C-alpha positions in Angstrom: 27.5 -152.5 67.6 25.6 -150.6 65.1 28.0 -151.7 62.1 27.7 -155.4 63.2 23.9 -155.2 63.0 23.8 -153.4 59.5 26.4 -156.0 58.4 24.3 -158.9 59.6 21.0 -157.3 58.2 22.7 -157.0 54.7 24.1 -160.5 54.9 20.9 -161.8 55.3 19.2 -160.1 52.5 22.1 -161.1 50.2 22.0 -164.8 51.2 18.2 -164.8 50.7 18.5 -163.3 47.4 21.3 -165.6 46.5 19.0 -168.6 47.1 16.0 -167.2 45.1 18.2 -166.4 42.1 19.5 -169.8 42.0 16.3 -171.6 42.4 14.4 -169.3 39.9 17.3 -169.9 37.4 16.7 -173.7 37.6 13.0 -173.7 37.9 12.6 -171.2 34.8 15.1 -173.3 32.6 12.8 -176.4 33.3 9.5 -174.6 32.8 10.8 -173.1 29.5 11.7 -176.7 28.3 8.0 -177.7 29.0 6.7 -174.6 27.4 8.6 -175.5 24.3 6.3 -178.7 24.3 3.0 -177.3 25.2 3.0 -174.2 23.1 2.8 -176.6 20.1 -0.8 -177.1 21.0 -1.7 -173.3 20.4 -0.9 -173.5 16.8 -1.7 -176.0 13.8 0.7 -178.8 13.3 2.6 -178.5 10.2 2.4 -182.3 9.7 -1.4 -182.2 9.7 -1.5 -179.4 7.4 0.7 -181.1 4.8 -1.4 -184.2 5.4 -4.6 -182.2 4.5 -3.1 -180.8 1.3 -2.1 -184.2 0.1 -5.5 -185.6 1.0 -7.2 -182.9 -1.3 -4.5 -183.7 -4.1 -5.5 -187.2 -3.9 -9.0 -186.6 -4.0 -8.6 -184.4 -7.2 -6.4 -186.9 -8.9 -8.9 -189.8 -8.0 -11.8 -188.0 -9.4 -10.0 -187.1 -12.6 -9.0 -190.7 -13.2 -12.7 -191.6 -13.0 -13.4 -189.1 -15.6 -15.8 -187.3 -13.6 -16.1 -183.4 -13.6 -14.4 -181.7 -10.6 -14.7 -178.3 -9.5 -11.4 -176.8 -8.8 -11.5 -173.4 -6.8 -9.3 -170.5 -7.7 -8.2 -170.4 -4.3 -8.0 -172.8 -1.6 -8.6 -172.2 2.0 -5.8 -173.4 4.1 -6.6 -176.4 6.6 -5.6 -174.3 9.4 -8.6 -172.1 9.1 -10.6 -174.9 10.7 -8.1 -175.2 13.6 -9.5 -174.8 17.1 -7.2 -174.5 20.0 -8.2 -177.0 22.7 -9.3 -175.3 25.9 -7.0 -177.3 28.2 -4.0 -176.0 26.1 -5.1 -172.4 26.5 -5.2 -173.2 30.5 -1.9 -175.0 30.6 0.1 -172.3 28.6 -1.8 -169.5 30.5 -0.6 -170.9 33.8 2.8 -171.8 32.9 3.7 -168.6 31.2 2.3 -166.7 34.2 4.5 -168.9 36.2 7.4 -168.1 34.3 6.7 -164.4 34.3 6.4 -164.4 38.1 9.5 -166.3 38.6 11.5 -164.0 36.4 10.0 -161.0 38.1 11.3 -162.5 41.4 14.6 -163.1 40.3 15.0 -159.4 39.0 13.5 -158.2 42.4 16.3 -160.7 44.0 19.1 -158.9 42.0 17.6 -155.3 43.2 17.7 -156.5 46.8 21.3 -157.4 46.5 22.0 -154.0 45.1 20.1 -152.3 47.7 21.9 -154.2 50.6 25.4 -153.2 49.0 24.4 -149.6 48.8 23.1 -149.5 52.4 26.5 -150.8 53.7 28.4 -148.5 51.6 26.6 -145.3 52.7 26.3 -146.4 56.4 30.0 -147.5 56.9 31.7 -144.5 55.2 34.8 -143.6 57.3 33.2 -140.3 58.7 33.3 -139.3 62.3 31.4 -141.2 64.8 28.8 -138.6 65.2 28.3 -138.1 61.3 28.2 -141.8 60.8 25.5 -142.2 63.4 23.2 -139.6 61.9 23.7 -141.2 58.3 22.9 -144.6 59.6 19.6 -143.1 61.5 18.6 -141.3 58.2 18.9 -144.4 56.1 17.4 -146.6 58.7 14.2 -144.4 58.8 14.2 -144.7 54.9 14.2 -148.5 55.3 11.2 -148.3 57.7 9.3 -145.5 55.6 9.8 -147.2 52.3 8.9 -150.8 53.8 12.0 -152.3 52.2 11.6 -155.3 55.0 8.1 -156.2 53.4 9.6 -155.9 49.8 12.3 -158.3 50.8 9.9 -160.7 52.5 7.7 -160.6 49.6 10.0 -162.5 47.3 9.6 -165.8 48.8 5.7 -165.4 48.5 6.2 -164.6 44.8 8.3 -167.6 44.4 5.8 -170.0 46.1 3.1 -168.3 43.8 5.2 -169.2 40.8 5.5 -172.8 41.8 1.7 -173.3 42.7 0.9 -171.8 39.2 3.3 -174.5 37.8 1.8 -177.4 39.7 -1.7 -176.1 38.6 -0.7 -176.2 34.8 1.1 -179.4 35.3 -2.2 -180.9 36.7 -4.3 -179.7 33.7 -1.5 -181.0 31.4 -1.4 -184.4 32.5 -5.0 -184.9 33.1 -5.5 -184.3 29.3 -2.4 -186.3 28.5 -2.6 -189.4 30.4 -5.0 -190.2 33.6 -2.4 -192.7 35.1 0.3 -190.5 35.0 -1.9 -187.7 36.4 -3.0 -189.8 39.0 0.7 -190.8 40.1 1.6 -187.0 40.2 -1.5 -185.5 41.7 -1.4 -187.4 44.9 2.2 -186.3 45.9 1.2 -182.7 44.8 -1.9 -182.8 47.1 0.4 -184.4 50.0 2.8 -181.4 49.5 -0.2 -179.0 49.6 -1.5 -180.3 52.8 2.1 -180.2 54.2 2.5 -176.5 53.1 -0.8 -175.5 54.6 0.0 -177.3 57.8 3.3 -175.3 58.0 1.5 -172.1 57.5 -1.2 -172.3 59.9 0.6 -174.2 62.8 2.3 -171.1 64.3 -1.2 -169.5 64.7 -2.2 -172.2 67.1 1.3 -173.3 68.4 3.5 -170.3 69.1 6.4 -172.4 70.0 6.5 -174.0 66.3 9.6 -173.6 64.3 7.9 -173.7 61.2 7.4 -170.5 59.2 6.2 -169.7 55.8 5.2 -166.5 53.8 
């Protein structure tokens, strides 16, 4: 009976961790692709810099052709010195990089949970005498309780949800400054999903027979 209970517990941990690792892998890949685009707003565009230098050269050549005296400084300040990072770019990249960091942390924690589950099964199901097996199981079961492993395992979906929320927040800011029509087309769906999510969270507080559950 105890062996079956431990096996079922470890199986739940592994299945939950497998799902989290799979989702975080796909989610992180998609997020990284978007970050490759949004990070360009944090630094000067090389095309704009080249255009600025060409404009300066053109002005010097035009002035020389007119025969006017032109002061040419010994050093030219790069056009990038006047570059200012847009506030929305800072917000978008901050939210998305934080979302990526949380997602990777969640995946790493899930791999640790898998390892804990394998170790727990290994140490509690060694071929000892029934009495010794029972003592070992009781010892490690107390460890699971004292170190709050159950809460650590249940925290992983919460971190995953937090990562998704940060992503949608950054996406909203990104689309708002990119195109208002696209922003409106996306934000209504995000809002609808948000309402459904909070409904799922709070329904069990008022309806104890509700099958819904969320971190």
